[in-house]
NUVO-659121 format. One record per atom (N, C-alpha, C): y, z, x; residue in one letter. Coordinates in steps of 0.05 Angstrom, whole numbers, plus 5000, padded with zeros to 4 digits. Last residue first. Layout:
N
YZXA/...
***
This chain:
161
737696178165P/738096098132P/740795908132P/735495858228P/736796038216P/737395968186P/728195668235P/731395648233P/732895818217P/723496128265L/724496038241L/727095958243L/720696108326R/722696278307R/723296068290R/714596068350T/716595938343T/717496108322T/709796398347A/709696198370A/712996078364A/708197008337P/709896838328P/710296638349P/702097328369R/705297378359R/706697048349R/697197738384A/698597508370A/701497558362A/695498198408G/697698068422G/698197818407G/688898128374R/691098258391R/692698128405R/689697708317A/688597778337A/690197988356A/690497938246P/691197748269P/689997908295P/685897998195R/687398118214R/688497938236R/683597878141A/683297838161A/685897918173A/683698348084A/684298088088A/683998058123A/678298788065G/681298708066G/681298418078G/672798918054G/674199038047G/677399018052G/668998498067Q/669398658090Q/671298888080Q/669798158018R/666798348025R/667198508046R/674497958031A/674298108006A/671298308007A/672697558074G/675197848082G/674898018057G/669097218054L/668397408082L/669897698082L/670296888019N/669697138012N/668997368032N/669196398051A/672196408039A/671696728026A/664396398063I/666296488087I/668396538067I/661796268014G/660796508031G/663296628050G/664295718006P/664896037990P/664996268006P/666095308061D/663995498049D/664695678035D/671694938046I/670795208058I/667895318043I/671094208038G/672694448034G/671094698048G/672593588067P/670193728061P/672194018060P/676893178028R/675793258057R/674193528045R/679393037984G/676992837987G/676092988012G/684293297978L/682193397967L/679093357967L/686592818012Y/686993118019Y/684093308008Y/686492507972E/685492418000E/685192688017E/689692697928E/686692657924E/685892597948E/694692777951I/693592947947I/689792927941I/696192267971I/696192427992I/694292647980I/696291977917K/694891907940K/693792137958K/700392307895R/698192317884R/696192257902R/704892127931A/703792417932A/701492467914A/704491597916E/703791677940E/703192007943E/706491687859D/704591487867D/703391587898D/711291947872F/709692067850F/706991887861F/715391867931G/714891837901G/712091997890G/713291827983W/715991637971W/714891597936W/711892468015A/711292218001A/713992057985A/710392648081I/712092628064I/711692338042I/706593228099S/706493028089S/709692948076S/702993638130A/705393718120A/705893428119A/696494088134Q/697693848129Q/700893828122Q/696794618177Y/697494518152Y/697894178159Y/696794818237G/694594778218G/694494718191G/701294858260R/700195098252R/697795078235R/702994388271K/702994508295K/700794788287K/705094228216W/702394128227W/701894218252W/709594618208L/706894638191L/704394568204L/713394448248E/712494618253E/709894708235E/713593798224S/713193878244S/711594158255S/715994008173L/714293928173L/712393908199L/720594268199W/718694508173W/716294298180W/723993878216W/723094098235W/720094258224W/724993538173A/723093458197A/721793688213A/727893928145Q/725893828131Q/723893738153Q/732393908184D/730794188172D/728694088168D/734593468182E/732793548210E/731593768197E/731993098121S/733193188139S/732593318161S/730292468098V/729292728109V/731692788131V/732291938084G/733792198072G/731992468077G/730591598127G/729591608096G/730591828075G/729991518180K/729891718172K/729491768134K/727390988221G/729591058202G/727891338180G/724390728251K/725890958264K/727691118241K/721690338216A/720390598231A/721790818238A/726990188165T/725290158196T/724090358202T/727890318116K/727690008124K/725590028148K/725590898086P/726890728112P/726290468115P/726491088015R/723591018034R/725590868055R/728791167974L/729991247999L/728491198023L/725891007938S/728090827942S/730590937965S/722591397915P/721491157931P/724090957945P/724692077934R/725291827918R/724091547931R/720692477964K/722692367967K/722692157949K/717293077976L/717592957957L/720492787953L/713793448026E/715993328022E/716393098003E/708193828017I/708293528012I/711793568008I/702194108047F/705994108037F/705793848032F/695994408048L/697794168046L/700794208031L/692394828084G/692994778064G/694894518061G/689694858137H/689595098123H/691095068088H/683694468159L/687294528151L/687294748135L/678694358160G/679594438181G/682694538178G/677994078105G/677593978129G/678894068153G/682794518072R/680994288074R/680894178098R/684395058031P/683894958051P/682194708053P/690395037987V/687394987987V/686094928012V/695595057958A/694395217978A/690795327965A/699894607959L/697494637953L/695794817969L/706694547947L/704794637964L/702394687953L/712894177951I/710594227943I/708194347964I/717594097992D/717494117959D/715894257944D/718194398050P/717594218028P/716894328005P/724294718074V/721094858073V/720894578044V/729994618083G/728194408093G/725094518088G/732695358088K/733495018084K/730894868098K/729295908053R/729995688079R/730395418073R/730096428026L/730396198018L/730796118043L/729897018019G/727796898043G/727696598035G/733197307997M/730797357984M/729297248003M/737397158013K/737197418025K/733797448017K/737896667987K/738296658016K/736997008028K/738496857934F/735896647944F/735996667970F/743797097937K/741297227925K/738997077940K/746396647945I/747196817965I/743997007963I/745596267902A/744796247926A/744696387950A/748096637866E/745496617862E/743996487890E/753396537878L/751496867878L/749096807880L/754196017872M/754496107895M/753096387900M/749095697833H/751995837831H/751795947862H/745695077861R/745795397848R/749395487849R/741794517858S/744494677865S/744394917841S/736194347902G/737694447878G/739894527881G/730994677936G/732294477926G/734394587905G/726195097933N/728795147947N/730694907946N/721695267899P/724295147892P/726595237906P/715994877909V/717495077922V/720295127914V/710594817862H/713394727869H/714594987887H/703094867871V/705794987866V/708094857877V/696694837857L/698894717863L/701194747853L/692595097842L/693595197862L/695995057873L/690194787806A/691395007792A/693295167813A/687894427835L/690294307831L/691894597814L/682294557838E/684094637861E/686994587849E/679494217804P/680694437794P/682594687818P/679293617788Y/680493707812Y/681394027803Y/677293427740R/676793337763R/677193467790R/680593817706G/677993797703G/677093637721G/686093737725L/684993937730L/681193957726L/689093307707S/686393247723S/685293437736S/693193507681L/691993347664L/689093247681L/696593757719S/695693927699S/693493727687S/697593297748A/695893527761A/694493717739A/700792997723W/698692867733W/696693077738W/704993317718R/703993237689R/700993087704R/706093387768F/705393607759F/704393557735F/708392887773L/706492967799L/705093177780L/712992837742A/710292667735A/708292717751A/716693197776M/715193257739M/712893067734M/717492847813Q/716293077814Q/714693197789Q/720392477792E/717292407806E/716392647804E/724692797772Q/723092627755Q/720292507762Q/726992947821E/726093107797E/724092997781E/728592407837E/726292627856E/724992797836E/729291947789T/730092147809T/727592297821T/727291207780P/726991557775P/728291727792P/731990757774T/730290897796T/729591107781T/733290347714T/734190597731T/731790647746T/733689677700M/732689917703M/732990167724M/
***
């Protein structure tokens, strides 16, 4: 029996998400971040100029829950799961940096070892209390998006592209 590829695991997750919209309408905001994969060199250069960054997690659920701004998931093949607690299991330094930085900024950022773990992470995340719709629409009622606080500045630079 062959082990599913990371791409197959991710396709299974998005198939589940499309079938689960009735139960979890928020899954309409689940997206793949197309950072990985092999590309022709000219396309890779273009994508880099367009903002592609190494290590950005594969999946984003743009739904706030339980005081968090959203959920990012780095999906890995179950066969890459590390054998020890200190093992990296196919998580690159760039990926580890992104996961850490996203947590610091109020996002849940998780590694899922295959479709089943990713589904469980999403279901647990969506089970957290959401935002009061009245608060969520505050920016629209006030005529615009929220503005950053005075003197606000980025805490950490992005890794080099």
